[in-house]
N, C-alpha and C positions, 0 to 999 in steps of 0.2 A: 376501472383500473385506479390504483391509488395515485395521489399527485406525486410526480417526480421531484424529488428535493435534490439539492446540490451534491449529496453524498451517495445518491443512488447510482446504479450502473457500474461500468467499469472505470474505476478511479486508479490511475497508474501511479504506483509508488515509484517516482521517477528516479532513474540514475541521474547522476550528475557528471557532465563532460569536463574532463580537465585537460588542458594542453600537456605537451610532453614535458614541460617544465613544473607541472603539477599546479599552475595557476587555473583558476576556474574559467572556462570557456563559455562566457555567457551567451555569445552569438549561437554556438552549436547547440547549447541548452534551449534557447528560444526557437531554434529550428526544430528540435526534438518535440517541443510543445505542440508545434503546428502540425508535425508528422503524426502524432498521436490523435490529434483532433480529425486530421484528414482520413484516418484509417478507422474511424468508428468508435474510438474510445469517448467516454463521457466526461473525464476530467483528470487532473493530475494532482498528486499529493507530493509536493517538494518538501525537502528537509525531513524525510523519513530515514530510517537506518539505511536503506538502499541508496539514499542520497548523500550518504557519508557526513550527516550534519554534525556528528560529534568532531570532525576534523576540519570544521570550517571557522574562520574567524567570525566574530559578531557581524562585521561588515559584510562579509561574503554571505553568511546566512540570511541577512535582511534583503541583499541584492537578489539572491535567488528566488525569493517570494515575489519581489517587485517585478523581476523579469517574467516570472511565470503568469502573473496577472496581465502584464502587458502583452504577452504573446497569446494568451488564451483567446480564441475567437468567441463571438457571442454564443452563449449556452454551454460553453465549456468551463467546468467548475475548477476552482482551485481550493484544495483542502490542505492547508499548510500544517505541516508537522510542528508541534510546539513542546516536544519532549525536552525535559531538563532535569537537573538534579533535585529541584524543588519548586514549590508552587510559585514563588515570587518570580523566579526566572521564567517559568512557563507562561505565567500571566503577562510578563513583559512581551514574550514572543507572541502571544495571542493578540495583545494590543498592537503590536507591529503588523500582524497579518491583517487585522481589521482596517488599519490606517492604509495598508497598500492595496486593499480592496478584495481580499481573499473572501470566499464564500462561507467557509467553515474551517474548523481545525481538528487535527487528529491528536490526541492527548494520551501518552503513557501515564501510569502512575509514577510517583517519584522513582527515578531509576538510579541505580547503584546502591539503593538504600531499602532494606526490607521493612517497608512502612506497614503499620497495622491499620486495622479498618477505619478507625476515626481519622488518622493521618491521611489515608487515601481519600476519604469522603471530603475532608477539608481542602485537599489538593484540587479535586475537581470543582468544588464550590468556589474557590478562589479564582481559578481560571475563567470560571463562567462570567465573572465580572466584566471581562472584556466584551461581552455582548454577542460572540459568534457562537453558533451551534457547535457543540462538541461531540465528536466521535470518539468514544474511548477505544483504547488499543491494549487488548489483553495479550501480553507476551511474558508469561512467568519464566520462560526458559531463560531469556536474557535479563529481565528486570528484577527476578526473584520475588515480585509481587503477583499474586494470582487474583485476578478479578473474577472471583467465583460467582455463580449466578445470583445468589441472594444479595451480594454486594453490588453487582450491576444493577439489580432491580431497585436497591435503595438509592443509588446514585441518579437513576433515571426518574424515580419518582420524585425526587427532590428538584428535578428540572435541570440537571447538570450534565445529562448525557442522552443525546438523541439516538444514538446507534453504537454499536460496539463491533470493531474488528477482532474476530476471535482467532487467535494465532496457536491455540493449544493443539490444533490438528485433530481434535476429538469431536466429531459431528453430534455426538450424544448430547454435549453441553447445550446445543442449540435449543433443544426441545425443553430443557430445564430452564433456560433463560426465558424462553417464550411464555412458558407456564407462569413464571414469577413476574414478568414484565411483558405482557401481551403487545403493548404498543411500542416497544423499542424496535429499532431497525437493526437487522443482522447483516454484517458485512463478512464475506469470505475473507479470511486472513492469511490462508496458505494456499499456494497455487495448486498443490497436489491434493486439495480436498474441495475443488470447485463442485464437482458433480454431487457429492455427498451434501454439502451445506447448501448448495442450490436447491436440491430436492427438499431440504428441511425449511426452505422459505426465506432464503437470503434475498435482499433487495440491492445489493451492492457487492463489490469485489474490489478490495485495495490490493492491486495486482502487480506482481513483478515481471513475469514474462511478456506481457504485452509491450515492454519496452523493445522487444526484439521481434515478436510475431503478433502484432495487434489484431490482425484481421482474423486470424484462426482463433485466438483466445477470446475475442469478442463473441464470435459465433458460438464458441463453447459455452460462454456464460449465458447468452440468450437462450440457447436450447436447454440448458441445465435449470433455468428459472422461470421458464414460460408457464409452468403448470400443466402444460399439455403432455400427457404421457407419450403421445407419438413421437415428440421431439427427442425423447430420452434415447431412442436407438441410435440416432445420428450422433447425439452427445456422446453416447458410450464409444463409439468408433473414434471420434476425435480425441477423446480422454485417453484411451488406450495407446493411440498413436503418439500422443504428446507427453503421457506420463512420466516417462524416463527423463525428459527434459524438465518438465514442471518441477519434479521433486528436487532439482538444485536449489529452488527457492527457499527450501527450508534447510539447507546445508549451511555449515559455518561459511562456506566460500560462496554464499549467494550473491554478493555484490560482484565479485570478480567473475562468477559464472555468467551472470546475465550481461555484463559488459562483454565478455568474450563471445557470447552468442551474438550480441549485436554487431561485433567486429566481423564475426564469420560470416553474417548475412549481408555485409555490405553497408551497414550502418556505423555510426561512430560511437563506440562504447568508451574506448580509450583506457588509460591507466587509472589506478586507484591511488589514493594518498595512504602513506603508512599510519597505522601499522601494517595495512594490507600491502603484499608484495606480490610480485609475479607468482603464479600458480606453479606447484611442481608438474613436471612434464606429464606425468601419468594422469593426473587430475584433468589438466588442460586438454589433453588428448581425448579423455572420455567426454567431456563437455562438447568438444568439437565433433566428435563422433555422434553424439546424441542430437546436435544441432543439425548436422547434415542429414541425419535419418529423418528427422522432422521435415526438413526442406525438400528431401527427395520424395516425400509422400504429399507435397504440394501445400505444406504449411509454412513456407519461407517468409511470409509477411503478415 
């Protein structure tokens, strides 16, 4: 078995708990870190898009990483999100993560700007100066920059990307990436592609719905990635049962959806900061129905 790295396994893209006045509830966030560790997850990725990092002050964003590191038990990884508009800002956040004691970072390409290949490569090279391993995050839907397989291979070959969270939802890409960069680690990026990307050889999952149902999703991940064909029968059952819920992870309302599922299951998801507002009733009702259906089948934790 390959050596387990800090970005391997189920790394939860954590929701961030806010109080009713929309200030950060650091105590509840720390409790959530411990909850995820207690329920079989391998690590946490604070300050990703699910953590609403775009809506945090610099002081809040720094403290979130510090709280995650302090709350993480031995062997529970912290992979800090360091996405920003440009390389200099991402480098500053990577340096802050290193100083706080994070194990690795997750890095989008420059976001809100359609950077070209040389600019993207420069971005990753710059952030690598912080000294922490970088997991690339390919989300061309939101960033408008597509980390295509041959570009990923170039960045990996240069030593500036140890793994990639693939969020296109197209499992065919995994095979192309592996052909061009056999030594890069593949991380599942969309909750509703766990089985397909797991079969393709993923060694990690940057995951949304373990915030609400960690035990069931950890079991699904392990079955999907074990390499044992016999495990796939059970994996398919869990995957079918959960898929209507997991696909909310790739909807525009993913943050609100996962927090609502947490609330419905007796955890604390709580409110979101603007521009996110309470969900329309028909959308909320569907999320609640999907959450209750999963819980009724025994997947409530």
